[in-house]
N, C-alpha and C positions, 0 to 999 in steps of 0.2 A: 517661502511664504505659502501658507495654506489658505486657499480661498474656498469658501463654502457658499453655495447658492441655493436658497430654498425656493420652492414653487408649490402650487396646488391649493393655496388658501382661497377663501371665498365666503360667500353668504349662503347659509343653509338654514333650514327650519329644524326645530327640535326633533330628534329621532332620526335625522338623516345622517349620511356618511360623507366623509372627505378623505382623500389620501394626499398627504404631504410628501414631497420629495426633497432631498438635499444632495446636490451634486458636489463631489469633492475632488481633490487632486488625484490624477490617475496613478502617479508613481507611488504615492504614499498611502492611498486610501485603505488598503488592506491592513496596514499597520496601525491604523488609528482606532482608538476607542471613541464611539460616537454617542450622541444623545440629543434629546429634544427638551427644550425648556419653553416656558410660556410666561408672558407678562400681561396681566389684565389691567385695564385703566385704574390708576390709583393704587395698584398693588405691586409688591416686589416680584421680581422674576422668580419662578419656581420650577423645579425639576419635574419633568413629566415621565421620561423613560430613557433607558440607556441600553446600548448593545456594545459588547466588547469586541475586540478584533477576533476573539474566539467564538463570537455569536452567542454569548451568554446575555440574556435579557433580564431587565428589572423594570418595575413600574411603580409609579406613585399610586397610593391606595385610591385616589380620586379617579383614576383612569383604568385601573386594573379590570380586566375582562371586557372592556369596551375598546381599548386602543391596542394595536399591535405594532411593535417596532421590528423592522427587518432591514437587511442590507444585501446588496448585490455587488460584490467586489468587482465582478467583471464589467459592471456598468458604472463603477465608482459612485454609487448612489445608495443613500439610506432612505427608508420610507417610514411613514407613520400612518397606518390605517386607523381612522377614527370612525367608530360606529356609535350609534345611539347617542348622538351629540346632544348636549344639554346647554341651556342658556349660560351656565357657569363656565363652559368651555371657551367662551368668547375671549380671545386674547391675541396678541402677536406671538407667533411661535417661532422659536429660534433654534437653529441647528448648532450643535456644539461638537468640537472634536478635541481630543487630547492625544498628543504624541507622547506616550508614557515614558519612552526611553530618555526624553529630554524634558519631561514635564512642561510641554508647551501646549497652550490652549488657543483655540480660535473659535470665533462666532460668525454665523451668517448674519445677513442684514435683517432677517425676519420676514414672515409672511402673515398677513392678517386673516384670522378665522373669526367670522361673526355668525353666531347662532341666534336667530331671532324669528319670532312668529309674526 
């Protein structure tokens, strides 16, 4: 069982920054492809960014050049550095993992990010 735990959400003003963290299982973490998704009120969950176990990163156009995804396998943790936050970035952010060898996916419980003036 893969358990993912997000942290770092909060309330910020437009233009400010936040860093989200996602802690994963120690034994498997380096073998997982990881990503961040978000779900705004009344909207479907959408993909934000991904980082493979080989540390290849990809981003949604809406966050490119503002958000940075990274991972530290020694700490079993993935990060999402969010800069220049906008009102539209308000959402619950979810950590996602995929164990590709077995096509198994897991989700974290989510962390709220609110951008408000």
